Backbone of each chain as ProteinMPNN parsed JSONL, in Angstrom:
{"seq_chain_A": "MKELGRQLVVELWECERNTNEPEEIRKALRRAVDRAKATLVDVQVHTFNPHGVSGVAVIAESHISVHTWPELGYVALDVFTCGEKVLPEAAVEVFCELFRPQRTSLLEIKRGIQL", "coords_chain_A": {"N_chain_A": [[-1.461, 9.677, 16.031], [0.004, 9.349, 12.924], [0.746, 7.985, 9.754], [2.743, 8.696, 6.812], [3.106, 6.94, 4.752], [2.81, 3.464, 3.727], [4.722, 0.545, 3.845], [5.131, -2.522, 2.429], [7.043, -5.234, 3.014], [8.055, -7.964, 1.467], [8.698, -11.394, 1.396], [9.182, -13.98, -0.818], [9.239, -17.362, -1.224], [10.371, -20.513, -2.587], [9.302, -20.267, -5.141], [7.354, -21.121, -7.907], [7.228, -20.496, -10.581], [7.944, -18.256, -13.397], [9.968, -16.558, -12.405], [12.154, -15.847, -13.887], [11.295, -14.366, -16.022], [11.143, -11.644, -17.749], [9.163, -10.193, -19.234], [6.745, -11.156, -18.288], [6.972, -10.282, -15.68], [7.037, -7.54, -16.042], [4.421, -7.116, -17.016], [3.038, -7.934, -14.775], [3.785, -5.999, -12.922], [2.465, -3.763, -13.954], [-0.158, -4.675, -13.739], [-0.324, -4.968, -10.997], [-0.149, -2.332, -10.141], [-2.532, -1.314, -11.183], [-4.388, -2.959, -9.828], [-3.945, -2.216, -7.225], [-5.046, 0.217, -7.225], [-3.461, 2.385, -7.774], [-1.419, 5.006, -9.302], [0.278, 4.825, -12.233], [3.591, 5.836, -12.985], [6.048, 5.183, -14.158], [7.646, 2.289, -15.523], [10.279, 0.033, -15.138], [12.206, -2.667, -16.219], [14.738, -5.023, -15.777], [17.09, -7.435, -16.881], [19.35, -9.91, -15.669], [22.534, -11.474, -16.092], [23.73, -14.668, -15.309], [21.054, -15.107, -14.71], [18.025, -13.798, -13.221], [15.911, -11.083, -12.425], [15.133, -7.642, -12.209], [12.654, -5.375, -11.33], [11.005, -2.246, -11.335], [8.29, -0.272, -10.494], [7.56, 3.016, -10.622], [5.253, 4.88, -8.895], [2.611, 7.287, -8.496], [2.147, 7.242, -5.866], [4.439, 6.328, -4.587], [6.419, 3.488, -4.76], [6.775, 0.238, -6.378], [8.779, -2.558, -6.046], [10.605, -5.333, -7.367], [12.705, -8.078, -7.059], [14.341, -10.846, -8.366], [15.603, -14.135, -7.677], [16.092, -16.577, -9.5], [17.496, -19.003, -9.388], [17.307, -19.75, -6.797], [14.67, -19.786, -6.258], [13.584, -17.59, -5.057], [12.08, -14.446, -4.265], [12.263, -10.981, -3.714], [10.076, -8.617, -2.685], [8.789, -5.317, -2.631], [6.271, -3.118, -1.64], [5.431, 0.063, -1.63], [3.41, 2.531, -0.569], [1.635, 5.647, -0.46], [-1.023, 7.538, 0.991], [-4.59, 7.092, 1.364], [-6.238, 5.832, -0.362], [-5.275, 3.724, -1.761], [-4.444, 0.237, -2.295], [-2.256, -1.622, -1.129], [-1.899, -4.333, -0.447], [-3.279, -5.658, -2.406], [-1.578, -5.476, -4.546], [0.468, -7.162, -3.743], [-0.825, -9.612, -3.895], [-1.017, -9.99, -6.653], [1.607, -10.659, -7.358], [1.954, -13.001, -5.945], [0.198, -14.628, -7.323], [1.538, -14.657, -9.762], [4.108, -15.809, -9.253], [3.664, -17.979, -7.64], [4.531, -18.722, -4.864], [5.597, -21.025, -2.337], [6.099, -20.485, 0.26], [5.719, -17.582, 2.24], [6.489, -14.332, 3.619], [5.531, -11.351, 5.313], [6.254, -8.088, 6.13], [5.118, -5.162, 7.585], [5.859, -1.771, 7.325], [5.42, 1.346, 8.744], [5.812, 4.404, 7.267], [7.24, 7.64, 7.729], [6.096, 8.564, 10.169], [4.033, 10.709, 11.941], [3.731, 12.329, 14.915]], "CA_chain_A": [[-0.28, 9.212, 15.301], [-0.412, 9.158, 11.533], [1.897, 7.742, 8.869], [2.619, 9.2, 5.447], [3.075, 5.839, 3.8], [2.913, 2.086, 4.218], [5.64, -0.247, 3.017], [5.031, -3.962, 2.65], [8.315, -5.894, 2.693], [7.511, -9.312, 1.269], [9.622, -12.446, 1.007], [8.495, -15.078, -1.504], [10.163, -18.499, -1.324], [9.892, -21.7, -3.31], [8.452, -19.799, -6.244], [7.265, -22.228, -8.861], [7.282, -20.115, -12.002], [8.014, -16.869, -13.876], [10.957, -15.7, -11.754], [13.161, -15.389, -14.851], [10.518, -13.949, -17.198], [10.997, -10.191, -17.608], [7.911, -9.637, -19.77], [5.675, -11.492, -17.334], [7.148, -9.418, -14.504], [6.597, -6.192, -16.453], [2.958, -7.104, -17.049], [2.548, -8.042, -13.399], [3.944, -4.685, -12.279], [1.354, -2.913, -14.407], [-1.397, -5.214, -13.166], [-0.288, -4.681, -9.555], [-0.474, -0.902, -9.978], [-3.981, -1.199, -11.417], [-5.172, -3.638, -8.795], [-3.782, -1.439, -5.986], [-5.691, 1.518, -7.49], [-2.409, 3.401, -7.767], [-1.238, 5.702, -10.576], [1.595, 4.481, -12.778], [4.426, 6.897, -13.548], [7.11, 4.6, -14.992], [8.033, 0.9, -15.211], [11.563, -0.406, -15.685], [12.514, -4.07, -15.918], [16.082, -5.352, -16.246], [17.467, -8.841, -16.683], [20.749, -10.089, -15.318], [23.195, -12.645, -16.645], [22.995, -15.618, -16.143], [19.62, -15.146, -14.419], [17.595, -12.772, -12.282], [15.188, -9.942, -12.997], [14.747, -6.556, -11.301], [11.638, -4.499, -11.899], [10.515, -1.191, -10.444], [7.248, 0.636, -10.965], [7.358, 4.246, -9.856], [3.84, 5.256, -8.915], [2.406, 8.598, -7.868], [2.064, 6.985, -4.427], [5.778, 5.843, -4.186], [6.958, 2.533, -5.733], [6.747, -1.214, -6.194], [10.007, -3.14, -6.59], [10.677, -6.789, -7.315], [14.008, -8.622, -7.449], [14.191, -12.313, -8.346], [16.747, -15.05, -7.679], [15.481, -17.805, -10.019], [18.246, -20.198, -8.989], [16.933, -20.08, -5.417], [13.211, -19.73, -6.125], [13.307, -16.515, -4.091], [11.764, -13.106, -4.775], [12.111, -9.903, -2.724], [9.061, -7.674, -3.189], [8.42, -4.187, -1.77], [5.17, -2.281, -2.115], [5.465, 1.263, -0.786], [2.346, 3.428, -1.042], [1.122, 6.67, 0.453], [-2.421, 7.875, 0.743], [-5.538, 6.13, 1.941], [-7.123, 5.262, -1.382], [-4.612, 2.619, -2.449], [-4.594, -1.086, -1.688], [-0.968, -2.284, -1.39], [-2.016, -5.798, -0.338], [-3.747, -6.176, -3.693], [-0.385, -5.613, -5.396], [1.174, -8.373, -3.3], [-1.563, -10.769, -4.424], [-0.666, -10.162, -8.071], [2.893, -11.357, -7.473], [1.758, -14.379, -5.474], [-0.402, -15.341, -8.463], [2.55, -14.791, -10.816], [5.258, -16.651, -8.908], [3.196, -19.134, -6.856], [5.451, -19.122, -3.786], [5.071, -21.969, -1.354], [6.246, -19.854, 1.579], [5.792, -16.118, 2.153], [6.37, -13.554, 4.851], [5.232, -9.948, 5.03], [6.504, -7.125, 7.209], [4.618, -3.833, 7.226], [6.54, -0.647, 7.984], [4.758, 2.636, 8.539], [6.851, 5.386, 6.942], [6.88, 9.042, 7.955], [5.143, 8.666, 11.293], [3.924, 12.046, 12.544], [3.061, 12.204, 16.223]], "C_chain_A": [[-0.702, 8.82, 13.892], [0.832, 8.922, 10.691], [1.645, 8.404, 7.514], [2.485, 8.059, 4.452], [3.146, 4.495, 4.495], [3.819, 1.326, 3.268], [5.485, -1.714, 3.396], [6.315, -4.6, 2.126], [8.014, -7.385, 2.655], [8.605, -10.249, 0.765], [8.808, -13.579, 0.385], [9.512, -16.184, -1.749], [9.507, -19.658, -2.041], [8.909, -21.298, -4.407], [8.514, -20.824, -7.372], [7.405, -21.807, -10.31], [7.518, -18.619, -12.18], [9.095, -16.001, -13.246], [12.036, -15.209, -12.712], [12.517, -14.889, -16.142], [10.255, -12.442, -17.141], [9.674, -9.642, -18.135], [6.723, -9.972, -18.883], [5.75, -10.588, -16.11], [6.727, -7.989, -14.825], [5.066, -6.094, -16.454], [2.388, -7.158, -15.631], [2.703, -6.72, -12.655], [2.791, -3.759, -12.68], [0.02, -3.357, -13.79], [-1.469, -4.885, -11.668], [-0.648, -3.221, -9.288], [-1.971, -0.695, -10.149], [-4.762, -1.751, -10.231], [-5.084, -2.894, -7.459], [-4.478, -0.081, -6.069], [-4.69, 2.671, -7.358], [-2.276, 3.993, -9.173], [0.176, 5.474, -11.07], [2.308, 5.715, -13.32], [5.442, 6.302, -14.518], [7.358, 3.154, -14.559], [9.372, 0.606, -15.867], [11.788, -1.85, -15.264], [13.876, -4.392, -16.536], [16.367, -6.821, -15.959], [18.965, -8.918, -16.412], [21.244, -11.421, -15.857], [23.91, -13.381, -15.511], [21.5, -15.664, -15.838], [19.31, -14.084, -13.372], [16.973, -11.605, -13.01], [14.948, -8.93, -11.885], [13.729, -5.698, -12.021], [11.21, -3.478, -10.874], [9.414, -0.433, -11.167], [7.262, 1.84, -10.052], [5.896, 4.607, -10.013], [3.707, 6.615, -8.232], [2.422, 8.454, -6.349], [3.34, 6.343, -3.871], [6.295, 4.779, -5.157], [6.624, 1.088, -5.38], [8.043, -1.745, -6.798], [9.973, -4.645, -6.423], [12.061, -7.216, -7.816], [13.92, -10.138, -7.319], [15.545, -13.015, -8.359], [16.219, -16.405, -8.185], [16.181, -19.075, -9.538], [17.896, -20.651, -7.58], [15.419, -20.121, -5.222], [12.749, -18.626, -5.193], [13.022, -15.205, -4.811], [11.613, -12.151, -3.596], [11.202, -8.838, -3.332], [8.855, -6.564, -2.161], [7.279, -3.429, -2.423], [5.061, -1.113, -1.146], [4.424, 2.22, -1.358], [2.051, 4.49, 0.0], [-0.312, 6.976, 0.061], [-3.336, 6.752, 1.194], [-6.396, 5.428, 0.907], [-6.53, 4.038, -2.05], [-4.658, 1.345, -1.614], [-3.305, -1.877, -1.911], [-1.032, -3.804, -1.298], [-2.472, -6.409, -1.658], [-2.585, -6.342, -4.667], [0.389, -6.879, -5.023], [0.5, -9.614, -3.887], [-1.217, -11.045, -5.88], [0.629, -10.958, -8.208], [2.816, -12.783, -6.912], [1.123, -15.223, -6.588], [0.639, -15.616, -9.546], [3.581, -15.863, -10.483], [4.86, -17.948, -8.192], [4.2, -19.592, -5.802], [4.776, -20.12, -2.844], [5.204, -21.438, 0.071], [6.354, -18.351, 1.367], [5.904, -15.527, 3.548], [6.179, -12.103, 4.453], [5.454, -9.129, 6.29], [5.937, -5.798, 6.751], [5.347, -2.779, 8.031], [5.733, 0.607, 7.708], [5.856, 3.681, 8.376], [6.343, 6.794, 7.227], [5.838, 9.203, 9.035], [5.195, 10.082, 11.874], [3.129, 11.924, 13.826], [2.01, 13.305, 16.401]], "O_chain_A": [[-1.648, 8.056, 13.701], [1.854, 9.579, 10.887], [0.503, 8.639, 7.12], [1.823, 8.201, 3.424], [3.489, 4.393, 5.673], [3.703, 1.443, 2.048], [5.686, -2.092, 4.55], [6.627, -4.51, 0.939], [7.75, -7.998, 3.69], [9.337, -9.929, -0.171], [7.86, -14.075, 0.992], [10.53, -15.965, -2.406], [8.283, -19.779, -2.101], [7.848, -21.898, -4.576], [9.582, -21.319, -7.734], [7.667, -22.639, -11.179], [7.324, -17.824, -11.26], [9.141, -14.803, -13.526], [12.757, -14.262, -12.397], [13.11, -14.974, -17.217], [9.263, -12.007, -16.556], [9.117, -8.717, -17.544], [5.801, -9.168, -18.741], [4.724, -10.176, -15.569], [6.133, -7.307, -13.99], [4.493, -5.123, -15.961], [1.385, -6.512, -15.328], [1.848, -6.359, -11.846], [2.22, -3.063, -11.84], [-0.804, -2.539, -13.381], [-2.536, -4.566, -11.143], [-1.361, -2.911, -8.334], [-2.604, 0.009, -9.363], [-5.668, -1.106, -9.703], [-6.018, -2.93, -6.658], [-4.494, 0.677, -5.099], [-5.021, 3.764, -6.898], [-2.932, 3.543, -10.112], [1.148, 5.869, -10.426], [1.713, 6.533, -14.021], [5.671, 6.862, -15.59], [7.29, 2.835, -13.372], [9.564, 0.909, -17.045], [11.587, -2.212, -14.105], [14.127, -4.063, -17.696], [15.946, -7.37, -14.942], [19.739, -8.081, -16.877], [20.475, -12.363, -16.049], [24.665, -12.732, -14.787], [20.738, -16.211, -16.636], [20.208, -13.545, -12.725], [17.441, -11.189, -14.07], [14.605, -9.298, -10.762], [13.916, -5.338, -13.183], [11.067, -3.789, -9.692], [9.584, -0.005, -12.308], [7.01, 1.721, -8.853], [5.365, 4.636, -11.123], [4.589, 7.034, -7.482], [2.677, 9.42, -5.63], [3.308, 5.846, -2.745], [6.594, 5.123, -6.301], [6.248, 0.766, -4.253], [8.373, -1.419, -7.939], [9.395, -5.169, -5.472], [12.52, -6.767, -8.866], [13.481, -10.656, -6.292], [16.502, -12.544, -8.974], [15.93, -17.288, -7.378], [15.536, -20.098, -9.309], [18.154, -21.796, -7.208], [14.941, -20.454, -4.137], [11.668, -18.702, -4.609], [13.637, -14.893, -5.83], [10.936, -12.454, -2.614], [11.522, -8.24, -4.359], [8.758, -6.832, -0.964], [7.32, -3.134, -3.617], [4.654, -1.276, 0.005], [4.545, 2.667, -2.499], [2.202, 4.257, 1.2], [-0.744, 6.704, -1.059], [-2.907, 5.613, 1.38], [-7.184, 4.542, 1.237], [-7.212, 3.374, -2.831], [-4.88, 1.374, -0.404], [-3.262, -2.726, -2.801], [-0.293, -4.494, -2.001], [-2.1, -7.534, -1.992], [-2.6, -7.237, -5.511], [0.902, -7.579, -5.896], [1.172, -10.549, -4.322], [-1.132, -12.201, -6.294], [0.739, -11.828, -9.072], [3.542, -13.667, -7.366], [1.472, -16.389, -6.767], [0.627, -16.676, -10.171], [3.895, -16.716, -11.313], [5.638, -18.901, -8.148], [4.668, -20.729, -5.845], [3.572, -20.064, -2.595], [4.504, -21.889, 0.977], [7.004, -17.897, 0.425], [5.476, -16.131, 4.531], [6.614, -11.68, 3.383], [4.922, -9.43, 7.359], [6.238, -5.346, 5.646], [5.448, -2.869, 9.254], [5.399, 0.894, 6.558], [6.723, 3.824, 9.238], [5.173, 7.106, 7.0], [4.829, 9.885, 8.852], [6.258, 10.58, 12.247], [1.986, 11.468, 13.818], [1.346, 13.363, 17.436]]}, "seq_chain_B": "MKELGRQLVVELWECERNTNEPEEIRKALRRAVDRAKATLVDVQVHTFNPHGVSGVAVIAESHISVHTWPELGYVALDVFTCGEKVLPEAAVEVFCELFRPQRTSLLEIKRGIQL", "coords_chain_B": {"N_chain_B": [[23.589, -19.045, 9.138], [22.537, -16.957, 6.565], [22.17, -14.031, 4.641], [20.632, -12.923, 1.557], [20.469, -10.289, 0.786], [20.769, -6.846, 1.939], [18.717, -4.418, 3.376], [18.395, -1.071, 3.872], [16.3, 0.938, 5.609], [15.398, 4.119, 5.704], [14.623, 7.029, 7.483], [14.359, 10.425, 7.033], [14.214, 13.468, 8.572], [13.137, 16.884, 9.052], [14.562, 18.045, 6.988], [16.815, 20.233, 5.464], [17.347, 21.202, 2.938], [17.126, 20.926, -0.71], [15.067, 19.054, -1.117], [13.125, 19.366, -3.025], [14.327, 19.303, -5.498], [14.829, 17.993, -8.391], [17.048, 17.539, -10.141], [19.272, 17.685, -8.506], [18.736, 15.536, -6.89], [18.829, 13.459, -8.72], [21.567, 13.549, -9.395], [22.598, 12.917, -6.911], [21.686, 10.306, -6.576], [23.233, 8.969, -8.483], [25.755, 9.496, -7.441], [25.529, 8.206, -5.009], [25.355, 5.55, -5.8], [27.889, 5.195, -6.888], [29.475, 5.724, -4.603], [28.704, 3.676, -2.942], [29.905, 1.626, -4.162], [28.498, 0.192, -6.03], [26.804, -1.047, -9.008], [25.514, 0.801, -11.543], [22.386, 0.522, -13.173], [20.075, 1.826, -14.123], [18.585, 5.054, -13.862], [15.826, 6.82, -12.646], [13.951, 9.749, -12.294], [11.28, 11.567, -10.964], [8.999, 14.293, -10.852], [6.5, 15.762, -8.785], [3.331, 17.43, -8.698], [1.92, 19.688, -6.426], [4.48, 19.612, -5.343], [7.325, 17.57, -4.437], [9.408, 14.762, -5.013], [10.294, 11.76, -6.641], [12.719, 9.284, -6.836], [14.478, 6.62, -8.363], [17.129, 4.404, -8.401], [18.02, 1.716, -10.222], [20.147, -0.881, -9.536], [22.799, -3.225, -10.182], [22.893, -4.667, -7.934], [20.402, -4.528, -6.705], [18.345, -1.999, -5.54], [18.091, 1.615, -5.103], [15.945, 3.839, -3.548], [14.209, 6.957, -3.336], [11.962, 9.158, -1.849], [10.415, 12.255, -1.601], [8.938, 14.641, 0.635], [8.588, 17.707, 0.418], [7.085, 19.706, 1.668], [6.887, 18.898, 4.236], [9.411, 18.501, 5.057], [10.428, 15.966, 4.964], [11.94, 12.849, 4.07], [11.829, 9.677, 2.567], [13.947, 7.04, 2.392], [15.355, 4.239, 0.781], [17.784, 1.74, 0.721], [18.757, -0.94, -0.928], [20.711, -3.662, -1.156], [22.588, -6.375, -2.559], [25.093, -8.868, -2.049], [28.554, -8.864, -1.014], [30.379, -6.918, -1.502], [29.524, -4.352, -1.607], [28.634, -1.116, -0.209], [26.23, -0.148, 1.488], [25.666, 1.742, 3.504], [27.245, 3.887, 2.823], [25.857, 5.002, 0.73], [23.652, 6.026, 2.049], [24.837, 8.094, 3.463], [25.404, 9.926, 1.437], [22.88, 10.995, 0.873], [22.243, 12.157, 3.284], [24.097, 14.209, 3.305], [23.112, 15.649, 1.139], [20.446, 16.425, 1.836], [20.568, 17.312, 4.434], [19.315, 16.415, 6.999], [17.819, 16.942, 10.213], [16.978, 15.078, 11.968], [17.209, 11.557, 12.04], [16.39, 8.137, 11.231], [17.212, 4.672, 11.105], [16.528, 1.537, 9.855], [17.572, -1.745, 9.576], [17.023, -4.385, 7.374], [17.396, -7.774, 6.852], [17.341, -9.469, 3.886], [16.017, -12.35, 2.284], [16.85, -14.541, 3.932], [18.733, -17.388, 4.467], [18.67, -20.398, 6.026]], "CA_chain_B": [[22.491, -18.198, 8.635], [23.132, -16.035, 5.593], [21.146, -13.294, 3.895], [20.964, -12.586, 0.171], [20.586, -8.842, 0.636], [20.533, -5.971, 3.095], [17.891, -3.267, 3.017], [18.392, -0.003, 4.872], [15.062, 1.724, 5.529], [15.907, 5.317, 6.371], [13.722, 8.163, 7.615], [15.086, 11.688, 7.18], [13.254, 14.496, 8.996], [13.662, 18.256, 9.198], [15.565, 18.235, 5.936], [16.982, 21.681, 5.309], [17.505, 21.665, 1.558], [17.172, 20.038, -1.885], [14.028, 18.022, -1.191], [12.28, 19.573, -4.21], [15.279, 19.581, -6.584], [15.009, 16.701, -9.069], [18.381, 17.317, -10.72], [20.19, 17.391, -7.393], [18.431, 14.174, -6.433], [19.375, 12.562, -9.753], [23.02, 13.494, -9.225], [22.887, 12.22, -5.655], [21.487, 8.867, -6.797], [24.432, 8.466, -9.189], [26.872, 9.578, -6.494], [25.301, 7.163, -3.997], [25.711, 4.26, -6.414], [29.362, 5.179, -6.939], [30.079, 5.677, -3.27], [28.415, 2.353, -2.386], [30.629, 0.667, -5.008], [27.499, -0.611, -6.732], [26.829, -0.92, -10.467], [24.277, 1.448, -11.978], [21.682, -0.017, -14.341], [19.131, 2.82, -14.63], [18.092, 6.039, -12.883], [14.613, 7.542, -13.032], [13.542, 10.754, -11.311], [10.005, 12.163, -11.353], [8.535, 15.363, -9.958], [5.057, 15.772, -8.595], [2.724, 18.744, -8.583], [2.731, 20.907, -6.493], [5.854, 19.412, -4.88], [7.656, 16.171, -4.178], [10.244, 14.111, -6.015], [10.591, 10.337, -6.449], [13.833, 8.832, -7.652], [14.882, 5.236, -8.157], [18.269, 3.869, -9.144], [18.157, 0.262, -10.252], [21.558, -1.256, -9.565], [22.97, -4.672, -10.369], [22.77, -5.264, -6.602], [19.004, -4.301, -6.299], [17.912, -0.632, -5.874], [18.031, 2.716, -4.134], [14.778, 4.682, -3.837], [14.065, 8.14, -2.488], [10.707, 9.881, -2.038], [10.492, 13.451, -0.743], [7.767, 15.446, 0.978], [9.219, 18.99, 0.768], [6.241, 20.512, 2.557], [7.05, 18.382, 5.604], [10.845, 18.323, 5.333], [10.609, 14.526, 5.192], [12.375, 12.016, 2.947], [11.879, 8.22, 2.797], [15.058, 6.498, 1.598], [15.644, 2.804, 0.912], [18.979, 1.26, 0.015], [18.656, -2.406, -0.921], [21.868, -4.187, -1.894], [23.008, -7.748, -2.309], [26.524, -9.066, -2.247], [29.371, -8.425, 0.122], [31.373, -5.906, -1.894], [28.922, -3.023, -1.645], [28.639, -0.365, 1.046], [24.963, 0.604, 1.456], [25.709, 2.891, 4.42], [27.866, 5.015, 2.116], [24.791, 5.632, -0.053], [22.842, 6.819, 2.991], [25.598, 9.316, 3.778], [25.246, 10.881, 0.329], [21.597, 11.687, 0.993], [22.316, 13.028, 4.464], [24.821, 15.407, 2.853], [22.247, 16.392, 0.211], [19.223, 16.976, 2.431], [20.889, 17.811, 5.78], [18.24, 16.184, 7.98], [18.156, 17.168, 11.621], [16.671, 13.823, 12.668], [17.211, 10.406, 11.136], [16.365, 6.796, 11.821], [17.61, 3.656, 10.128], [16.168, 0.155, 10.162], [18.172, -2.671, 8.606], [16.317, -5.659, 7.197], [18.123, -8.768, 6.071], [16.398, -10.075, 2.935], [16.396, -13.646, 1.734], [17.632, -15.294, 4.921], [18.807, -18.832, 4.227], [19.143, -21.05, 7.261]], "C_chain_B": [[23.077, -17.094, 7.767], [22.001, -15.329, 4.864], [21.601, -13.094, 2.453], [21.186, -11.09, -0.007], [20.359, -8.109, 1.94], [19.729, -4.773, 2.607], [17.932, -2.271, 4.169], [17.172, 0.87, 4.612], [15.304, 2.97, 6.374], [14.857, 6.422, 6.338], [14.569, 9.407, 7.848], [14.064, 12.789, 7.455], [13.959, 15.844, 9.148], [14.807, 18.484, 8.21], [15.614, 19.718, 5.577], [17.064, 22.13, 3.858], [17.368, 20.517, 0.551], [16.053, 19.01, -1.995], [13.126, 18.182, -2.408], [13.123, 19.859, -5.459], [15.597, 18.287, -7.341], [16.417, 16.489, -9.622], [19.42, 17.037, -9.647], [19.993, 15.955, -6.91], [18.944, 13.144, -7.442], [20.887, 12.416, -9.586], [23.392, 12.716, -7.96], [22.695, 10.714, -5.801], [22.716, 8.277, -7.484], [25.64, 8.442, -8.246], [26.762, 8.46, -5.448], [25.691, 5.788, -4.535], [27.23, 4.13, -6.464], [29.952, 4.94, -5.559], [29.844, 4.313, -2.61], [29.168, 1.242, -3.119], [29.668, -0.322, -5.677], [27.591, -0.312, -8.229], [25.487, -0.386, -10.943], [23.701, 0.747, -13.203], [20.795, 1.059, -14.963], [18.762, 3.778, -13.496], [16.852, 6.705, -13.45], [14.263, 8.509, -11.915], [12.272, 11.421, -11.827], [9.605, 13.225, -10.34], [7.022, 15.323, -9.9], [4.573, 17.196, -8.357], [1.822, 18.758, -7.347], [4.18, 20.727, -6.026], [6.056, 17.942, -4.569], [8.419, 15.574, -5.338], [10.364, 12.633, -5.642], [11.733, 9.971, -7.372], [14.161, 7.394, -7.324], [16.107, 4.952, -9.017], [18.182, 2.356, -9.062], [19.644, -0.025, -10.386], [21.649, -2.767, -9.752], [22.735, -5.401, -9.049], [21.397, -4.998, -5.97], [18.591, -2.855, -6.564], [18.13, 0.343, -4.727], [16.809, 3.544, -4.518], [14.723, 5.836, -2.851], [12.755, 8.831, -2.862], [10.697, 11.061, -1.078], [9.122, 14.097, -0.55], [8.308, 16.832, 1.391], [8.407, 19.81, 1.767], [6.364, 20.09, 4.012], [8.521, 18.239, 5.985], [11.227, 16.865, 5.542], [11.04, 13.827, 3.909], [12.392, 10.552, 3.399], [12.91, 7.645, 1.836], [15.163, 4.996, 1.856], [16.9, 2.481, 0.122], [19.001, -0.254, 0.177], [19.805, -2.929, -1.777], [22.044, -5.668, -1.593], [24.496, -7.869, -2.605], [27.318, -8.418, -1.124], [30.332, -7.301, -0.213], [30.82, -4.495, -1.841], [28.793, -2.435, -0.243], [27.358, 0.475, 1.127], [24.961, 1.819, 2.38], [26.311, 4.116, 3.734], [26.831, 5.737, 1.253], [23.915, 6.505, 0.845], [23.548, 8.141, 3.294], [25.449, 10.369, 2.686], [23.95, 11.675, 0.485], [21.524, 12.552, 2.257], [23.058, 14.316, 4.112], [23.921, 16.278, 1.972], [21.132, 17.136, 0.938], [19.464, 17.64, 3.791], [19.725, 17.641, 6.775], [18.723, 16.462, 9.402], [17.854, 15.935, 12.47], [16.668, 12.697, 11.644], [16.919, 9.134, 11.924], [16.67, 5.8, 10.711], [17.245, 2.277, 10.672], [16.847, -0.723, 9.123], [17.388, -3.968, 8.575], [17.197, -6.579, 6.378], [17.101, -9.493, 5.204], [16.932, -11.418, 2.465], [17.286, -14.442, 2.673], [17.558, -16.787, 4.597], [19.406, -19.488, 5.454], [20.2, -22.1, 6.954]], "O_chain_B": [[23.995, -16.385, 8.179], [20.997, -15.946, 4.511], [22.797, -13.095, 2.161], [21.986, -10.668, -0.842], [19.835, -8.66, 2.908], [20.024, -4.191, 1.562], [17.554, -2.59, 5.296], [17.029, 1.463, 3.543], [15.402, 2.894, 7.599], [14.277, 6.71, 5.291], [15.4, 9.437, 8.755], [13.154, 13.011, 6.657], [15.172, 15.932, 9.339], [15.856, 19.031, 8.549], [14.581, 20.365, 5.409], [16.873, 23.311, 3.567], [17.474, 19.338, 0.888], [16.091, 18.167, -2.891], [12.432, 17.24, -2.789], [12.683, 20.57, -6.363], [16.526, 17.567, -6.976], [16.931, 15.371, -9.577], [20.339, 16.245, -9.854], [20.948, 15.258, -6.57], [19.436, 12.083, -7.057], [21.423, 11.309, -9.63], [24.365, 11.963, -7.939], [23.448, 9.932, -5.221], [23.184, 7.204, -7.104], [26.435, 7.502, -8.252], [27.759, 7.855, -5.057], [26.276, 4.971, -3.824], [27.786, 3.086, -6.124], [30.808, 4.076, -5.369], [30.668, 3.846, -1.823], [29.082, 0.071, -2.749], [29.981, -1.498, -5.861], [28.35, 0.555, -8.659], [24.453, -1.032, -10.772], [24.422, 0.419, -14.146], [20.757, 1.199, -16.185], [18.642, 3.38, -12.337], [16.837, 7.108, -14.613], [14.273, 8.147, -10.738], [12.198, 11.797, -12.997], [9.837, 13.083, -9.139], [6.356, 14.903, -10.846], [5.317, 18.05, -7.874], [0.988, 17.859, -7.236], [5.019, 21.591, -6.28], [5.102, 17.173, -4.452], [8.118, 15.843, -6.501], [10.516, 12.295, -4.469], [11.717, 10.309, -8.556], [14.131, 6.987, -6.162], [16.114, 5.228, -10.216], [18.259, 1.777, -7.978], [20.316, 0.532, -11.254], [20.684, -3.492, -9.507], [22.42, -6.591, -9.032], [21.246, -5.232, -4.771], [18.486, -2.484, -7.733], [18.322, -0.035, -3.571], [16.65, 3.912, -5.681], [15.131, 5.714, -1.695], [12.475, 9.06, -4.039], [10.941, 10.896, 0.118], [8.275, 14.096, -1.444], [8.467, 17.099, 2.582], [8.966, 20.517, 2.605], [5.991, 20.838, 4.916], [8.835, 17.891, 7.124], [12.217, 16.56, 6.207], [10.579, 14.155, 2.816], [12.901, 10.23, 4.472], [12.765, 7.749, 0.618], [15.072, 4.541, 2.996], [17.05, 2.91, -1.022], [19.233, -0.778, 1.267], [19.861, -2.669, -2.979], [21.695, -6.146, -0.514], [25.069, -7.054, -3.329], [26.828, -7.555, -0.396], [31.021, -6.783, 0.665], [31.569, -3.534, -2.014], [28.836, -3.146, 0.761], [27.392, 1.677, 0.865], [24.32, 2.825, 2.072], [25.93, 5.249, 4.03], [26.92, 6.951, 1.065], [23.489, 7.589, 0.447], [22.904, 9.188, 3.37], [25.377, 11.563, 2.975], [23.926, 12.884, 0.255], [20.821, 13.562, 2.283], [22.683, 15.394, 4.573], [23.969, 17.505, 2.055], [20.898, 18.32, 0.694], [18.646, 18.441, 4.243], [19.221, 18.623, 7.319], [19.887, 16.241, 9.736], [18.407, 15.77, 13.557], [16.186, 12.862, 10.524], [17.168, 9.063, 13.127], [16.418, 6.057, 9.535], [17.605, 1.911, 11.791], [16.717, -0.481, 7.923], [17.121, -4.574, 9.613], [17.689, -6.192, 5.318], [16.128, -10.056, 5.705], [18.135, -11.597, 2.274], [18.333, -14.953, 2.277], [16.478, -17.364, 4.471], [20.52, -19.164, 5.866], [20.71, -22.748, 7.869]]}, "name": "protein", "num_of_chains": 2, "seq": "MKELGRQLVVELWECERNTNEPEEIRKALRRAVDRAKATLVDVQVHTFNPHGVSGVAVIAESHISVHTWPELGYVALDVFTCGEKVLPEAAVEVFCELFRPQRTSLLEIKRGIQLMKELGRQLVVELWECERNTNEPEEIRKALRRAVDRAKATLVDVQVHTFNPHGVSGVAVIAESHISVHTWPELGYVALDVFTCGEKVLPEAAVEVFCELFRPQRTSLLEIKRGIQL"}
């Protein structure tokens, strides 16, 4: 049994900082791609009124997405990678360093399971 | 108990068409956003060599992502929405119409559960 990709579905709660900082989030997306040893294709970061940031890095190995709710101290992070050379957990660490959540949970989904 | 968002994690197998057609996938992303009654912020579609397409629509309500493996007839689709006015299942239907998968599975994850 072999999967094509791994998706880490991460909940970050009680985040202490940077949840409403689009430039910090953009830099973190780039850093996460580097640290995961993935290949960056495109980064987009958008801010919402009155607060909230969405960022997506498309990578050759799939994507990393982050959506923030600053008013709740909550961030929804997904790291979806394919291939065996990448380190998706390393990308998660970058966002924990950025946001400093006090509570986290992580669900791993194997995508494209081939029997 | 209330969630901030819903994420549909969808596996499409034995897709019969359009898995290597970036313009069709771009149009489908826009159609999916419309049909889900979501608000489009940005669409990015990238092709890979020798085959494969990745597309992401950032929406005001989070994102829709699609990654294709034409050589395997497989597509990994995610529809992540927040708010009660959107219809994420309608976005999934658009991609089923586009790719015509013979087998599908769907996992729903509630994101940002507040007790």
